[in-house]
MARLO-680936 format. One record per residue: residue in three letters; x, y, z of N, C-alpha, C in turn. Coordinates in pm, whole numbers, plus 32768, in hexadecimal, padded with zeros to 4 digits. Layout:
<rs>
ALAXYZXYZXYZ/...
</rs>
This chain:
<rs>
METE2BFC6B22851E2A6C71A27EDE298C6D62765/PROE22AC6EA2721E213C6A226A3E256C6E5262C/THRE2DAC6ED262FE321C72B25BFE31DC6D32543/GLYE319C6522557E312C5F624E5E292C6072496/ILEE226C62C24DBE1A7C6432494E1B4C6BC2438/METE1F1C7262468E203C79E2413E25FC780239E/GLNE2C7C73223B5E322C7112348E2DDC6B922E0/THRE28AC65D230DE243C60622B1E1DCC6552260/VALE194C6AE22A2E132C702225BE178C75A21F4/ALAE1E8C7942218E233C7E721BBE264C7952144/SERE291C71D215EE2C0C6C720F3E24FC6A32094/TYRE1DBC67E20CAE168C65E2076E13AC6D72025/METE139C74C2065E10CC7C4201EE16AC7E91FAB/CYSE1EBC7EA1FC6E24AC8111F5EE251C7AA1EEE/ASNE25AC72B1F11E25FC6C41EAAE1DCC6B71E5F/GLYE16CC6C71EA5E0EBC6C71E61E0DAC73C1E05/GLYE109C7B11E2EE103C8271DD7E158C8161D5B/VALE1CDC7DB1D69E223C7C11CF5E1DFC75D1C98/PHEE1A3C6F51CD1E15EC6921C7FE0E9C6CF1C32/LEUE097C7201C77E025C75D1C33E050C7BF1BC7/CYSE0BAC80A1BE1E0ECC8671B7BE125C81C1B04/ALAE169C7AC1B1DE1A0C75E1AAFE131C71B1A5E/LYSE0C2C6FA1AA0E055C6B71A5AE000C7191A0A/TYRDFDDC78A1A46DF81C7E71A05DFC5C85A19BD/LEUE040C87919DEE08BC8E5199CE113C8B0196F/PROE115C852190FE196C81318EEE1F8C87018A6/LYSE1C8C8DD186DE223C9381827E276C98C1886/TYRE248C99D1900E28CC9F21961E2D9C99F19C5/GLNE350C9CD19E8E3A1C98A1A4DE38DC9D51AD1/LEUE332C9A51B24E30DC9EB1B9EE345C9AA1C1C/ARGE3A5C9521C0DE3DDC9121C84E425C9771CDC/GLYE46CC9D31C9EE4B3CA391CEAE455CA941D38/ALAE3DECAAE1CFEE37CCB011D43E34CCABE1DC4/TRPE33DCA3B1DC3E313C9F41E3CE380C9F61EA6/VALE3FEC9F01E7BE46CC9FA1EDBE46ECA841F1A/ILEE45CCAEB1EC8E45ACB741EFCE3E4CB871F5B/PHEE36FCB521F38E2F9CB5D1F8DE312CB202017/GLYE34DCAA9201AE369CA68209AE3D3CAB120EA/CYSE437CAE720A6E49FCB3120EDE46ACBB42126/VALE40DCBF320E0E3D2CC702114E381CC542192/ILEE339CBE52194E2EDCBC2220DE34CCBAC2283/GLYE3B9CB66226CE41CCB5222D6E45DCBD42302/LEUE475CC2E22A3E4B2CCAF22C3E454CD052317/ILEE3D6CD0822F3E374CD57233FE365CD1F23CC/SERE35FCC9C23D9E350CC62245EE3CBCC7824B4/ALAE442CC722479E4BCCC8E24C6E4C1CD2024F1/THRE491CD79249BE48CCE0724BFE42CCE1E2534/PHEE3B7CDDF252FE359CDEA259EE392CDAE261E/LEUE3DBCD40260FE412CCFD2684E474CD5626CE/TYRE4C1CDA42687E526CDF726C8E4F9CE8626E3/THRE489CEB126ACE45CCF3A26C7E3E8CF422729/LEUE3A0CED5273EE333CED827A1E36DCEE2282E/PROE327CF252887E35ACF2C2911E357CEA32954/LEUE3A6CE9729BBE3B3CE1629FEE334CDE82A44/ASNE2DCCE442A66E261CE1A2AAAE1F0CDF52A4A/ALAE204CE0129C7E1A0CDD62964E1B8CD432943/LEUE193CCEE29A1E1B5CC602994E16CCC1B2922/ASNE0EDCC38290FE0A1CBF428A5E0D4CC1A281B/GLYE0F1CC992807E126CCC62786E1B0CC8D276A/ARGE204CC8827D0E28ACC5127BEE286CBBA27A6/LEUE227CB7527E6E219CAE627CFE1E9CACA2741/ALAE188CB1A2711E15ACB0A2687E1CBCB282623/ALAE21BCB8D263FE28CCBAC25E8E2F4CB3C25EC/LEUE306CB002660E364CA902669E335CA192618/TYRE2B4C9F92620E27EC98B25D0E28CC9A8253A/METE26DCA232511E274CA452483E304CA4F2451/SERE363CA6224ABE3EECA69247EE421C9E1244E/TYRE3DCC9762471E401C8F1243FE3C9C8D623B5/PHEE39AC93B2372E364C92E22EBE3D3C9212283/TYRE451C92822ADE4C1C927224FE4D3C8A22209/LEUE4A2C834223FE4C0C7B02207E482C79C217D/GLYE409C7CD2167E3C9C7BD20E5E417C7FD2074/PROE43DC87D2081E48EC8B92017E517C8782007/TYRE54EC8452075E5CFC802206DE5C5C783201A/ILEE55BC737202DE547C6BD1FDFE530C6DD1F4C/VALE4E3C7451F30E4CCC76E1EA5E54EC79D1E65/ALAE5A0C7E61EB1E621C8141E7BE67DC79E1E5E/LEUE67DC7371EB3E6CEC6C11E97E69CC6791E1A/GLYE619C6751E09E5E0C6391D92E601C6861D14/METE60DC7091D1FE631C75B1CABE6BFC7391C7E/ASNE719C7261CDDE7A3C7031CBAE7AAC67E1C71/THRE764C61B1CA3E76BC5971C64E720C5941BE0/ALAE6B3C5E01BD2E668C5E01B56E6B3C6291AE7/ASNE703C68C1B0CE74CC6D61AA5E7CAC68E1A78/THRE7FBC62F1AC3E874C5E61A9CE855C55E1A60/ALAE7DCC52E1A72E7BAC4A81A3EE798C4AC19AB/
</rs>
């Protein structure tokens, strides 16, 4: 199961979004918005994973893959802690 691919894509998306916002919108602090965005994707996929019927294998597999999207927001949240204390 390629869960590492989903985690890597999520990490690139969240960190890339933070970088682009910091470069083009320096007056706004949008790091928290990227964390919320990633957490909402994980929340929706977990909801689908537990509400879809057991015979909907393709939908449940897609929800399982998308539930590994949590790593990107987690890395951004760790970076927020270190950036605010440094």
